[in-house]
Residue, then its C-alpha position, 0 to 999 in steps of 0.5 A: m354936468h359935474r354928475n356927467a363928468v364924475h362918471e366920465e372919469q370913473e369909466f376911465l379910471d376903470l379902464a386905467t385900473a384894468r390896464r395897470a392889473e393886466l401890465a402888472d401880470l406881464l411883468r410878473a411872467e417876465l420876471s420869474h425867467d433866470a437871467t443868463d447873463a449881465l445884459e439879462q440882469s439889467r434887463l430884469r432890474m429895469l422890469r422889476r423897477r417897473h413892477e414895483e412902480l405899477l403895483r405901488a400906483s393903485e391909490g390916486l392912478v389918475f388924477g388929471r385931465l388936459d384938454g387941448a385947443d384942438g380937442s385932444v384929451r390926455h390923462v396924467g396920472r402916477v405911472g405912464l400906461r400904454d395900450d397894446d398898440e404901442s405905437a398909440e398915444p399913451l393911455l395915461l401920461d406918467w407926471r414926470a413925462p415932458a408931456a404932462r408937464p402943462f398940467y402943472t405950468a400952463t395958465a391963461v396967459d401961457r396956455q401951452g395949447l390947452a383949453r381946460r385943465r381937470h383935476i380928479r380926486t379919488t378915493g382907492s378906484v372910486v371918483i369922488g370929485v372933478d374940478d375943471e379949471p378952463l384957461d381959454g378966459a381971462a387971466t387970473a393970479g390964482l393957483v394951479g387947480e386951487g379947488a384941488l389944491l386947498a382941499a388937500l391942504g384942508e385934510r387932517r394930518t396923518g403923522h406922515m408925509s403924502t405925495v403932492i403930484a396932483t397939485l404940484q404948483r408952477e414954482q414948485d414944478d419948475i424946481i423938480r424938473a430943474a437940471a441936475t448938471g450942478p448944486l441947486i439950492v433951494q431956499g423956502g420958508p416954512g410951508t412952501g413945500k420944500t421937502v415934497v419938492a425935493l422928494h418929487r425931485v428924486a422921483y422925476l430924476l430917477f425916471t428921466h435919468q437910468r444912471m442915476a437908478d443903477q447908482a442910487v439916490l442919497v436923501l440926507g434928512p435932520s433926524p431919524r424922526f424926519l426920515d420917518y415921516i417922509g419915509q412913504v413918499l418915494p416908495a409910493l412914488g414906485e421908487t426904490a433905488v434911495v438910501s435915506a440917512t442922516c449925517d450921524t448914520l453915513l458911516p456903516g458900522v458907526r454910531v453917535g454914542r454921546e451928545e457934544s456942547r454947541r462950542l464943540a460942535e461949532i469947532k468941528g464943523r469948521a473947513l479947516w479940519q479937511p486939510a488938516l486931516e490931509r497933513y495929519v494922514t500925510s505923516l503916517l506914510p513911512g520915510a523914504g530911507k533905504l530898505k533892506l529885505r531878505w530873499d532867498g537866504e540872501f540880503h537886498v539893499i534898496a537905495a534910498a533914492t529908488v524908495a523915494q522915488a517908488l514912494a512919491s509915485a505911489v502915493r500921488g493922488r492915492s489914499y494911504h492904503r491905496a498908495r501901500t498896495v501901489f508901492a508893495e507891487q513896485l517894490h516887488q519888481i525892485l526886488a525881483a530886478a535886485v535879485a536878477e542883477q545880485r545873481e547875474t554879479l555872482l556868476e560873472q565874478m564865478e566865471e572871471g575866478y574859473e578863468d583864471i583857474l584855466a589861465r594857470f594851466g594854460k588853457a584858454s576858454e571856449p567861447a559860449d555857444g548858447h545864451g540864457s541863464d544856465v550859460d551867461g548867468v542873465l535872467s530871462e523876462e519870463e523868469v524875472e516875472e515868475l520871480r516877481d510872482r513868487i515875491a508877490d506871494s511871499p508871506a514874509i515880504a508881506r510881513f516886511v510891507e505890513a511893518w514899514w507901511p502898517t494898516r491904520d484903522p480910521q477910528q483909532a488913527l482919529r483918536d489918536l489925533l483928538a487926544d494928543p495936544a501936540r499932534l493937533a496943535r501941528f496939524a491944525p494950527e488954527l486951533s486956540p489953545e483952549e479950543i484944542a484942550a476942549v478937543t482933547a478933554e472929551p471922552p473917547s465914544w463918538s459924537s455928532g461932530d466927530i462923524p464927519l471928522l471920522d469919514a475924511v480920515a476913512d476917505l483919506l486912509g482908504e480901504v485896506a484891499a481893493g475890490t468893493a464893488s457890488p455883488p451881482g443882483g439884489p437892490v441897489a440901495e442895499h449895496a449903496r447902504r453898506q459901503r462907506g465910498w458908495v458914489y451915488g448919481h444924486v443927493v438930496i439934502d433937507e434942511a440943509q441949512e443945518l449942515s457944518e462946513m465938514q458935513w458937506q464935505m461928507v456929501l462931497r465924497r459920496c456925489p463927486s459930480r455935484s449932482i446935489t439939491a439942497v433945500g431949506d431956510i436958512d431963516q430956520a437955521e439952529a446949528a452952532h455953525r454961525h452963517t447966516s446966508w446960504a453964499q456963507a453956508v456952502e462957500a467952504a464946499l461949493g465956492d460960487r459954483w451953485t444955482a439958486a432957487e426960491l419957493t416964495v408961496c406958503y400953503r401949509t401954514p395958515r395966514e392967521v399964524m404967518d401974521l405973528t412970524g415978522p417981528v421974530l424974523a426980525r429978531a433972527g437976523s433975517h435978509n429974506t422976504p417972509p413965504r406968502a400965505v395963500r389960506s386962511s383956517g379962519i382960527a386965530p391964534w390963541r395964547l393963555t397965561v399961567t403960572v409955572d406951577e400950573l403949566a403941565g396941568a394947563a399943557a395937559e388940559a390944552v392937548h386933550e382939548l385940541r385932540r378932541r377938535w381935531e380928532g383924526g389928525t395930529v397934535g404936536v407940543v414943542a417946548p424949550a429944551a429944559r422942560v421937554e422931559e417934564l412935559q412928556a411924562v404928563l403929555t401921553g400920546v402926542p409928540v412933544l419935541t424941542a424946536t430943532q427936532a421938530k424942524g420939517l414936521e407939521w400938525d393939524a394944531t400945534l400947542l406952542i409952550d413957552p415961547d420966550g424959553i425957546a428965544a432964549e435958546p441958542r439961535g433961539w428966534n430962529g427956534l421960535y420961527v420954527a416953532l410958530t409954523r408947525c401947525t396947518q389949522e391952529l395955534g395954541r401958546l401958554v406963557p408961563t409967568g412968575 
């Protein structure tokens, strides 16, 4: 029976593989044509995405089958495939399509029209196993496709995250397919799959909403190492309209140049900076006094009241530089009107003087029989408009506006504020004198905490010149990555518990629609901010307008390790129920006590043994920050990281060095919780004494 099932699915995989290649060839031929207009360019972009999706779907093309109670059979795979007959049922259902959802959600209690679900395991183009899951029997509390899931969880780790579309569970699928109409905050403990859920949600949303593909999706991660770890997932799912970044790399052309203390990171992360910076940039606007401009050798005075009115109109709801552009346009019109009015007045005065001269000779002036500036001194509308255009093109007027309302560089503007205690006290009165002194004492290079402040200033100042739209053609992600002001269709934040209030403001500027998915574990928070709940973490940015979701099952970390986390969570002040581990590795966590002098040698020996035991997999080392450099010198070929750096990563085996040292660090119990839960199979601990 099993052999026949494998043979049956091999025949279907061969059919689907051939059809995928055929469709890819057809698309390649269409893409060889040049686009002649905007509509054709848009069509070719869609075809190009589809072509790339087909090319990347060679691995795991088919992974499931749905057998209906009515005798129907439908296969589920990485991409959707149709036969030549477009009106017929799809040859292969795309995993993101609504019709494929029962593969992840049907149970014996809620069969959704199914009699059986089949999981198909493949390597390349070869079917290596089939797991059948009848749904017409007694209800169980088991996992969806438990055999396939546990087989995947037991595989060696490669150092890069892979796709899990064949083994997604119902609570994960519910989040992946949730509506994207507002912020969704997903709480998930270690090993619950929150990162893969977030990334597969990106793939689902890009498949479902074409607008998001046109605008791109931003994926924010905690570190470059983490982004490298997850970097293969979305391309493997065929998605390229994605920009991956950290909060430190969101500003094009700006990089973090130094570390900062936790105290300063906490100070700069507070929400108070947003209104403080708004007040500061507002203070840079010019005053509403009268203006004296020269045109064609004559001076023209614009009254203070007129300037104030134009200034108020220009500033309303606009950035500093955009308001200047609007004011300059109004000034050109005002000056043109003043020049025209002065000319009319001068001509009227000349006419009155001419009439006086004629009266002396006893001659009456003849009535004018014409109209226009040559006769009555009044400029026509066309002449005033021409005058306004000449004023707008005048370098002298442009220099006047620049001197009165100067261009501002965001970096220099922020440096001027952060280096001046009096200015800080004026615009950020919520800061204490001690906090102001700490901020102003910093060197001029940028720290991580400065980036959100700089982003806020850059946004308040705005672009110097309008017109930052993307040029036609090319990947949308490349255009988005180069533009600070790009508005994304959706934002995904991983390890969202680490974001400060000002970093949340950076997110909202890039997604004003608030179509956001934020995943994380509030119990793993190690950042300098003080929040211990999601409500506290997002209140300043989102208020209470967000939806909560939770992942409750731990798939990665074995039960033997999760049993150690209870006391650690209690010391961390957690109010959450730890996730339920669904698997056992059969390996009890071990602990070895050594002297401080023996620590490095014992670590090298332990790593050597773990690498031997988990050959073909990965081993990672987590240690207190003060010990990392020393250990890196003796432990070659394995990552030696702090708990913060290890966040989001996983290895087959973890060697945890000096757990008490990690617990003693700031928010150290949260860090120890992170460190304990990185392994999929084995955990070892080295405890120094003396």
